[in-house]
VEXFIVEX-477921 format. One record per residue (C-alpha): residue in three letters; x, z, y; residue number from 1. Coordinates in steps of 0.1 Angstrom, whole numbers, plus 5000, padded with zeros to 4 digits. Layout:
<rs>
+------+------+------+------+------+
: resn :   c1 :   c3 :   c2 : resi :
+------+------+------+------+------+
:  ALA :    X :    Z :    Y :  NUM :
...
+------+------+------+------+------+
</rs>
This chain:
<rs>
+------+------+------+------+------+
: resn :   c1 :   c3 :   c2 : resi :
+------+------+------+------+------+
:  ILE : 2879 : 7248 : 6333 :    1 :
:  SER : 2909 : 7237 : 6353 :    2 :
:  ASN : 2889 : 7237 : 6385 :    3 :
:  PHE : 2881 : 7274 : 6380 :    4 :
:  GLY : 2918 : 7279 : 6383 :    5 :
:  ASN : 2921 : 7254 : 6411 :    6 :
:  GLY : 2897 : 7276 : 6431 :    7 :
:  PHE : 2925 : 7302 : 6431 :    8 :
:  MET : 2954 : 7281 : 6443 :    9 :
:  PRO : 2946 : 7272 : 6479 :   10 :
:  ILE : 2939 : 7309 : 6487 :   11 :
:  ALA : 2967 : 7324 : 6465 :   12 :
:  LEU : 2995 : 7300 : 6476 :   13 :
:  SER : 2987 : 7300 : 6513 :   14 :
:  PHE : 2982 : 7338 : 6517 :   15 :
:  GLY : 3011 : 7345 : 6492 :   16 :
:  ILE : 3035 : 7325 : 6514 :   17 :
:  LEU : 3022 : 7341 : 6546 :   18 :
:  ALA : 3028 : 7376 : 6530 :   19 :
:  LEU : 3064 : 7369 : 6523 :   20 :
:  PRO : 3090 : 7383 : 6548 :   21 :
:  GLY : 3091 : 7358 : 6576 :   22 :
:  GLY : 3064 : 7337 : 6560 :   23 :
:  SER : 3049 : 7312 : 6585 :   24 :
:  ALA : 3026 : 7283 : 6589 :   25 :
:  SER : 3057 : 7260 : 6587 :   26 :
:  ASP : 3065 : 7274 : 6553 :   27 :
:  VAL : 3030 : 7268 : 6540 :   28 :
:  SER : 3031 : 7232 : 6554 :   29 :
:  LEU : 3065 : 7226 : 6538 :   30 :
:  VAL : 3054 : 7237 : 6503 :   31 :
:  LEU : 3021 : 7218 : 6504 :   32 :
:  GLY : 3038 : 7187 : 6519 :   33 :
:  VAL : 3065 : 7187 : 6492 :   34 :
:  GLN : 3038 : 7188 : 6466 :   35 :
:  LEU : 3018 : 7159 : 6481 :   36 :
:  ALA : 3047 : 7136 : 6489 :   37 :
:  PRO : 3057 : 7127 : 6453 :   38 :
:  THR : 3020 : 7123 : 6444 :   39 :
:  ILE : 3018 : 7096 : 6471 :   40 :
:  THR : 3052 : 7081 : 6462 :   41 :
:  PHE : 3046 : 7078 : 6425 :   42 :
:  MET : 3008 : 7072 : 6425 :   43 :
:  ILE : 3010 : 7034 : 6421 :   44 :
:  PHE : 3032 : 7039 : 6390 :   45 :
:  GLY : 3007 : 7064 : 6377 :   46 :
:  GLY : 2981 : 7036 : 6381 :   47 :
:  VAL : 3001 : 7013 : 6359 :   48 :
:  ALA : 3005 : 7040 : 6333 :   49 :
:  GLY : 2967 : 7047 : 6335 :   50 :
:  ASP : 2959 : 7011 : 6326 :   51 :
:  ARG : 2986 : 7009 : 6300 :   52 :
:  PHE : 2984 : 7041 : 6280 :   53 :
:  LYS : 2956 : 7063 : 6267 :   54 :
:  ARG : 2941 : 7080 : 6298 :   55 :
:  ASN : 2931 : 7112 : 6281 :   56 :
:  GLN : 2967 : 7118 : 6269 :   57 :
:  LEU : 2981 : 7112 : 6304 :   58 :
:  VAL : 2956 : 7137 : 6318 :   59 :
:  GLY : 2960 : 7163 : 6290 :   60 :
:  GLY : 2998 : 7160 : 6289 :   61 :
:  SER : 3001 : 7163 : 6327 :   62 :
:  ASP : 2979 : 7194 : 6327 :   63 :
:  VAL : 2999 : 7211 : 6299 :   64 :
:  ILE : 3033 : 7204 : 6314 :   65 :
:  GLY : 3020 : 7213 : 6349 :   66 :
:  SER : 3008 : 7247 : 6336 :   67 :
:  LEU : 3044 : 7256 : 6328 :   68 :
:  PHE : 3055 : 7252 : 6364 :   69 :
:  VAL : 3024 : 7270 : 6376 :   70 :
:  PHE : 3035 : 7299 : 6353 :   71 :
:  LEU : 3069 : 7299 : 6369 :   72 :
:  SER : 3054 : 7301 : 6404 :   73 :
:  ALA : 3032 : 7329 : 6393 :   74 :
:  ALA : 3061 : 7348 : 6378 :   75 :
:  SER : 3081 : 7345 : 6410 :   76 :
:  PHE : 3054 : 7363 : 6429 :   77 :
:  ILE : 3047 : 7389 : 6403 :   78 :
:  PHE : 3083 : 7398 : 6397 :   79 :
:  GLY : 3095 : 7394 : 6433 :   80 :
:  PHE : 3119 : 7365 : 6432 :   81 :
:  THR : 3098 : 7340 : 6452 :   82 :
:  SER : 3115 : 7317 : 6476 :   83 :
:  ILE : 3103 : 7287 : 6496 :   84 :
:  ALA : 3129 : 7266 : 6478 :   85 :
:  LEU : 3116 : 7276 : 6444 :   86 :
:  LEU : 3080 : 7269 : 6454 :   87 :
:  CYS : 3091 : 7235 : 6468 :   88 :
:  VAL : 3108 : 7226 : 6435 :   89 :
:  THR : 3078 : 7236 : 6413 :   90 :
:  GLY : 3054 : 7219 : 6438 :   91 :
:  PHE : 3074 : 7187 : 6437 :   92 :
:  ILE : 3073 : 7185 : 6399 :   93 :
:  PHE : 3036 : 7193 : 6399 :   94 :
:  GLY : 3031 : 7165 : 6425 :   95 :
:  VAL : 3048 : 7140 : 6403 :   96 :
:  LEU : 3026 : 7150 : 6374 :   97 :
:  ASN : 2995 : 7147 : 6396 :   98 :
:  ALA : 3005 : 7111 : 6405 :   99 :
:  PHE : 3000 : 7102 : 6368 :  100 :
:  TRP : 2970 : 7126 : 6363 :  101 :
:  TRP : 2947 : 7113 : 6390 :  102 :
:  PRO : 2945 : 7075 : 6382 :  103 :
:  ALA : 2941 : 7083 : 6345 :  104 :
:  PHE : 2914 : 7109 : 6351 :  105 :
:  SER : 2895 : 7086 : 6375 :  106 :
:  GLY : 2894 : 7058 : 6349 :  107 :
:  MET : 2882 : 7079 : 6320 :  108 :
:  LEU : 2845 : 7080 : 6328 :  109 :
:  PRO : 2839 : 7042 : 6327 :  110 :
:  GLU : 2854 : 7043 : 6292 :  111 :
:  ILE : 2827 : 7068 : 6281 :  112 :
:  LEU : 2795 : 7058 : 6300 :  113 :
:  PRO : 2777 : 7025 : 6306 :  114 :
:  LYS : 2776 : 7013 : 6342 :  115 :
:  GLU : 2740 : 7023 : 6347 :  116 :
:  GLN : 2748 : 7059 : 6339 :  117 :
:  LEU : 2779 : 7062 : 6361 :  118 :
:  GLN : 2762 : 7077 : 6392 :  119 :
:  LYS : 2747 : 7105 : 6370 :  120 :
:  GLY : 2780 : 7109 : 6352 :  121 :
:  ASN : 2800 : 7113 : 6384 :  122 :
:  ALA : 2774 : 7137 : 6397 :  123 :
:  THR : 2776 : 7158 : 6365 :  124 :
:  VAL : 2814 : 7159 : 6366 :  125 :
:  GLY : 2813 : 7169 : 6402 :  126 :
:  LEU : 2786 : 7195 : 6397 :  127 :
:  LEU : 2804 : 7213 : 6369 :  128 :
:  THR : 2838 : 7209 : 6387 :  129 :
:  ASN : 2823 : 7226 : 6417 :  130 :
:  PHE : 2807 : 7254 : 6397 :  131 :
:  GLY : 2842 : 7262 : 6384 :  132 :
:  TYR : 2858 : 7259 : 6418 :  133 :
:  VAL : 2833 : 7281 : 6437 :  134 :
:  ALA : 2836 : 7308 : 6410 :  135 :
:  GLY : 2874 : 7306 : 6412 :  136 :
:  SER : 2874 : 7308 : 6450 :  137 :
:  LEU : 2852 : 7339 : 6451 :  138 :
:  VAL : 2873 : 7357 : 6425 :  139 :
:  ALA : 2905 : 7346 : 6441 :  140 :
:  GLY : 2898 : 7362 : 6474 :  141 :
:  ILE : 2892 : 7396 : 6458 :  142 :
:  LEU : 2922 : 7392 : 6434 :  143 :
:  VAL : 2947 : 7381 : 6461 :  144 :
:  ALA : 2936 : 7409 : 6484 :  145 :
:  SER : 2937 : 7435 : 6457 :  146 :
:  PHE : 2966 : 7426 : 6435 :  147 :
:  GLY : 2986 : 7398 : 6452 :  148 :
:  ALA : 2990 : 7360 : 6448 :  149 :
:  GLY : 3009 : 7360 : 6416 :  150 :
:  TRP : 2981 : 7370 : 6393 :  151 :
:  ALA : 2957 : 7345 : 6408 :  152 :
:  ILE : 2983 : 7317 : 6403 :  153 :
:  LEU : 2987 : 7328 : 6367 :  154 :
:  ILE : 2950 : 7323 : 6360 :  155 :
:  ASP : 2954 : 7288 : 6375 :  156 :
:  GLY : 2981 : 7280 : 6350 :  157 :
:  ILE : 2961 : 7293 : 6321 :  158 :
:  SER : 2932 : 7271 : 6331 :  159 :
:  PHE : 2954 : 7240 : 6333 :  160 :
:  LEU : 2968 : 7248 : 6298 :  161 :
:  ILE : 2933 : 7251 : 6282 :  162 :
:  ALA : 2919 : 7221 : 6300 :  163 :
:  GLY : 2949 : 7199 : 6290 :  164 :
:  ILE : 2946 : 7208 : 6253 :  165 :
:  LEU : 2909 : 7200 : 6254 :  166 :
:  VAL : 2912 : 7167 : 6272 :  167 :
:  TRP : 2940 : 7155 : 6249 :  168 :
:  GLY : 2916 : 7157 : 6220 :  169 :
:  ILE : 2890 : 7134 : 6236 :  170 :
:  LYS : 2886 : 7101 : 6216 :  171 :
:  LEU : 2888 : 7070 : 6238 :  172 :
:  PRO : 2888 : 7033 : 6229 :  173 :
:  PRO : 2923 : 7018 : 6224 :  174 :
:  ILE : 2940 : 7002 : 6254 :  175 :
:  ASN : 2937 : 6964 : 6257 :  176 :
:  SER : 2973 : 6953 : 6260 :  177 :
:  GLY : 2966 : 6915 : 6262 :  178 :
:  ASP : 2968 : 6887 : 6236 :  179 :
:  SER : 3005 : 6891 : 6229 :  180 :
:  GLY : 3002 : 6928 : 6221 :  181 :
:  LYS : 3030 : 6935 : 6245 :  182 :
:  PRO : 3023 : 6952 : 6279 :  183 :
:  PRO : 3031 : 6930 : 6309 :  184 :
:  ALA : 3059 : 6937 : 6333 :  185 :
:  MET : 3053 : 6967 : 6356 :  186 :
:  TRP : 3059 : 6948 : 6388 :  187 :
:  ARG : 3034 : 6921 : 6378 :  188 :
:  GLU : 3009 : 6948 : 6370 :  189 :
:  LEU : 3014 : 6963 : 6404 :  190 :
:  ARG : 3009 : 6929 : 6421 :  191 :
:  GLU : 2977 : 6924 : 6401 :  192 :
:  GLY : 2964 : 6958 : 6410 :  193 :
:  TRP : 2972 : 6951 : 6447 :  194 :
:  SER : 2954 : 6918 : 6445 :  195 :
:  GLU : 2923 : 6936 : 6431 :  196 :
:  PHE : 2925 : 6962 : 6458 :  197 :
:  ILE : 2932 : 6940 : 6489 :  198 :
:  SER : 2905 : 6914 : 6479 :  199 :
:  ARG : 2877 : 6939 : 6486 :  200 :
:  LYS : 2872 : 6945 : 6523 :  201 :
:  TRP : 2848 : 6974 : 6517 :  202 :
:  VAL : 2875 : 6993 : 6497 :  203 :
:  VAL : 2902 : 6987 : 6523 :  204 :
:  VAL : 2881 : 6998 : 6553 :  205 :
:  VAL : 2870 : 7030 : 6536 :  206 :
:  VAL : 2906 : 7038 : 6526 :  207 :
:  ILE : 2919 : 7033 : 6561 :  208 :
:  ALA : 2891 : 7056 : 6575 :  209 :
:  PHE : 2899 : 7083 : 6549 :  210 :
:  SER : 2936 : 7083 : 6558 :  211 :
:  PHE : 2924 : 7100 : 6590 :  212 :
:  VAL : 2897 : 7122 : 6574 :  213 :
:  ASN : 2921 : 7135 : 6547 :  214 :
:  LEU : 2948 : 7141 : 6573 :  215 :
:  ALA : 2925 : 7165 : 6591 :  216 :
:  TYR : 2908 : 7180 : 6561 :  217 :
:  GLU : 2938 : 7187 : 6540 :  218 :
:  ALA : 2957 : 7202 : 6569 :  219 :
:  THR : 2928 : 7225 : 6576 :  220 :
:  LEU : 2922 : 7235 : 6540 :  221 :
:  GLY : 2958 : 7242 : 6532 :  222 :
:  VAL : 2973 : 7255 : 6565 :  223 :
:  LEU : 2952 : 7257 : 6596 :  224 :
:  GLY : 2922 : 7275 : 6580 :  225 :
:  PRO : 2942 : 7304 : 6565 :  226 :
:  ILE : 2962 : 7307 : 6597 :  227 :
:  ALA : 2931 : 7308 : 6619 :  228 :
:  THR : 2913 : 7332 : 6596 :  229 :
:  LYS : 2943 : 7356 : 6597 :  230 :
:  GLU : 2946 : 7353 : 6635 :  231 :
:  HIS : 2908 : 7360 : 6639 :  232 :
:  GLY : 2913 : 7393 : 6620 :  233 :
:  GLY : 2902 : 7381 : 6586 :  234 :
:  GLY : 2921 : 7376 : 6554 :  235 :
:  PRO : 2919 : 7360 : 6519 :  236 :
:  LYS : 2884 : 7373 : 6512 :  237 :
:  GLU : 2869 : 7357 : 6544 :  238 :
:  TRP : 2887 : 7324 : 6538 :  239 :
:  SER : 2875 : 7324 : 6502 :  240 :
:  TRP : 2839 : 7327 : 6515 :  241 :
:  VAL : 2845 : 7295 : 6536 :  242 :
:  ILE : 2859 : 7276 : 6506 :  243 :
:  ALA : 2830 : 7289 : 6485 :  244 :
:  ALA : 2805 : 7278 : 6511 :  245 :
:  ILE : 2820 : 7242 : 6510 :  246 :
:  THR : 2819 : 7243 : 6472 :  247 :
:  LEU : 2783 : 7255 : 6471 :  248 :
:  GLY : 2774 : 7227 : 6493 :  249 :
:  MET : 2791 : 7203 : 6469 :  250 :
:  ILE : 2770 : 7217 : 6441 :  251 :
:  VAL : 2738 : 7210 : 6461 :  252 :
:  GLY : 2752 : 7175 : 6469 :  253 :
:  GLY : 2758 : 7170 : 6431 :  254 :
:  VAL : 2722 : 7180 : 6423 :  255 :
:  LEU : 2709 : 7156 : 6450 :  256 :
:  ALA : 2731 : 7128 : 6435 :  257 :
:  LEU : 2716 : 7135 : 6401 :  258 :
:  ARG : 2681 : 7132 : 6413 :  259 :
:  ILE : 2683 : 7104 : 6439 :  260 :
:  HIS : 2694 : 7069 : 6432 :  261 :
:  PHE : 2716 : 7055 : 6460 :  262 :
:  SER : 2706 : 7019 : 6467 :  263 :
:  ARG : 2733 : 7017 : 6495 :  264 :
:  PRO : 2758 : 7042 : 6482 :  265 :
:  LEU : 2786 : 7036 : 6507 :  266 :
:  LEU : 2763 : 7040 : 6537 :  267 :
:  VAL : 2748 : 7072 : 6522 :  268 :
:  GLY : 2783 : 7085 : 6515 :  269 :
:  ILE : 2801 : 7078 : 6547 :  270 :
:  LEU : 2776 : 7087 : 6575 :  271 :
:  PRO : 2774 : 7124 : 6567 :  272 :
:  GLU : 2813 : 7128 : 6569 :  273 :
:  ILE : 2808 : 7137 : 6606 :  274 :
:  PHE : 2803 : 7173 : 6592 :  275 :
:  VAL : 2840 : 7174 : 6583 :  276 :
:  GLY : 2849 : 7172 : 6619 :  277 :
:  VAL : 2824 : 7198 : 6630 :  278 :
:  TRP : 2836 : 7222 : 6603 :  279 :
:  ILE : 2872 : 7218 : 6614 :  280 :
:  PHE : 2862 : 7225 : 6650 :  281 :
:  MET : 2843 : 7256 : 6640 :  282 :
:  ILE : 2873 : 7271 : 6621 :  283 :
:  GLY : 2891 : 7273 : 6655 :  284 :
:  VAL : 2862 : 7293 : 6671 :  285 :
:  PRO : 2867 : 7331 : 6667 :  286 :
:  ASN : 2839 : 7355 : 6656 :  287 :
:  GLN : 2817 : 7327 : 6643 :  288 :
:  LEU : 2819 : 7333 : 6606 :  289 :
:  VAL : 2782 : 7328 : 6598 :  290 :
:  ALA : 2780 : 7295 : 6618 :  291 :
:  THR : 2813 : 7283 : 6601 :  292 :
:  LEU : 2798 : 7291 : 6567 :  293 :
:  LEU : 2767 : 7271 : 6574 :  294 :
:  VAL : 2787 : 7241 : 6587 :  295 :
:  ALA : 2810 : 7244 : 6557 :  296 :
:  PHE : 2779 : 7243 : 6534 :  297 :
:  ALA : 2767 : 7211 : 6550 :  298 :
:  THR : 2803 : 7197 : 6548 :  299 :
:  GLY : 2803 : 7203 : 6511 :  300 :
:  ILE : 2770 : 7184 : 6506 :  301 :
:  SER : 2784 : 7154 : 6525 :  302 :
:  LEU : 2818 : 7154 : 6506 :  303 :
:  GLU : 2801 : 7155 : 6472 :  304 :
:  ILE : 2776 : 7128 : 6480 :  305 :
:  PHE : 2806 : 7107 : 6492 :  306 :
:  TYR : 2825 : 7114 : 6461 :  307 :
:  VAL : 2797 : 7103 : 6438 :  308 :
:  ALA : 2788 : 7073 : 6459 :  309 :
:  TRP : 2824 : 7062 : 6462 :  310 :
:  SER : 2833 : 7067 : 6425 :  311 :
:  THR : 2802 : 7050 : 6414 :  312 :
:  SER : 2808 : 7020 : 6437 :  313 :
:  MET : 2844 : 7017 : 6425 :  314 :
:  GLN : 2836 : 7020 : 6388 :  315 :
:  GLN : 2808 : 6995 : 6390 :  316 :
:  HIS : 2827 : 6968 : 6408 :  317 :
:  ILE : 2864 : 6972 : 6397 :  318 :
:  PRO : 2873 : 6958 : 6362 :  319 :
:  SER : 2881 : 6986 : 6338 :  320 :
:  GLU : 2915 : 6971 : 6328 :  321 :
:  SER : 2928 : 6973 : 6364 :  322 :
:  TYR : 2908 : 7004 : 6375 :  323 :
:  SER : 2936 : 7029 : 6375 :  324 :
:  ARG : 2959 : 7007 : 6395 :  325 :
:  VAL : 2932 : 7000 : 6421 :  326 :
:  ILE : 2924 : 7038 : 6424 :  327 :
:  SER : 2961 : 7045 : 6428 :  328 :
:  TYR : 2962 : 7022 : 6458 :  329 :
:  ASP : 2931 : 7039 : 6471 :  330 :
:  ALA : 2947 : 7073 : 6468 :  331 :
:  LEU : 2980 : 7060 : 6482 :  332 :
:  GLY : 2963 : 7047 : 6513 :  333 :
:  SER : 2939 : 7076 : 6517 :  334 :
:  TYR : 2965 : 7103 : 6516 :  335 :
+------+------+------+------+------+
</rs>
C-alpha cells in the first residue's frame, strides 16, 4: 500500500520543484540530499532500536508520523506556499524517520518465516511492493501532468498513514533483551553490530561496490532522469513510463525469484547489475525512448533478483538478534 504512494513521490517531487519559479536541478538535488543525509547519519541508531524494540511498531509509527509531514508538503504545493526551505525541513524529518524504519522493516521477515522460506518470502514482498509501485508511477505521471504535484504527494501521504496503521497491528514475538531483562548500553550494541558486519568479507565487499552503484542510480532516479527527460522534450508522463518499465522488470524478477532456487545467490544477484550502468547511459541519449524502456525493464529484473538474493543471504547468515544493526551498517555504507 505504501509503495503505491511511493510510486508518486519521485515524479511528483522532482517535477514539482522544477515547475517552481526558478526551480532547477540544484534545488532537486538539495531537497533529495537533505532527505537522505539524516537517513545515513542516524541509520546505525535505527539499527540499535530495531534490535531493541518491536520492529512492527517502529515501522508503523514511522509511517504514521511521516505521513503528517508528507501532508504538509502536499498542502504547500496545493495552496501555493511551497519553498525549497520548507521541503528541506519536511524532507529532513522524513529522513530521520526512515533511518529507524528501514532496519526495523528489514528485520521483520525473519521473525515471521523459517529460514527455508525466506527467498520466497522476500520475492513475495518485492513482487507485491513493485505491483504497487508501478501502479503508482503510471497514475502519478498523468496526475502530475494534469493537476500538479501536490495531489500526487497527498496520495503518497494517505498510503503511508494506512500502511503504518496496518503494520502496527502485526503480532511479532517479544524482543529478547538478555538474561538481566535490561537492554545493553547503546555503544556496546553498536560495537557488537559492527563486529558482526565487519567479520563477513562478502558483506563488506558488496557494500563497498553498492556505494558506487547507488551513487549513480539514486542521482539518475531523483535528478538526472527528470532533467534529461525534460530537456529531450518529454515530461512527467514520459519519465513515469521509464520508472514503470523498471518496476515491471522488478515484478518479472520477483516471479523468477519465486520459481528458481538460487544455489549461489550473490553471484546470481551481482552479475546482472551491469544493466544499471547501461540504463543510466541510455537516459542521456535523446530520442531513444523505446530502447531506454527496454533497458529499464532489464535493469528492473536485475535489481529485484539482487534484492531477493541479498536479503535472503543476509537473513540466513546474520543472527536475528543483531540483524537490524548489521543491516543499518549495510545501508550506511551503501548510501
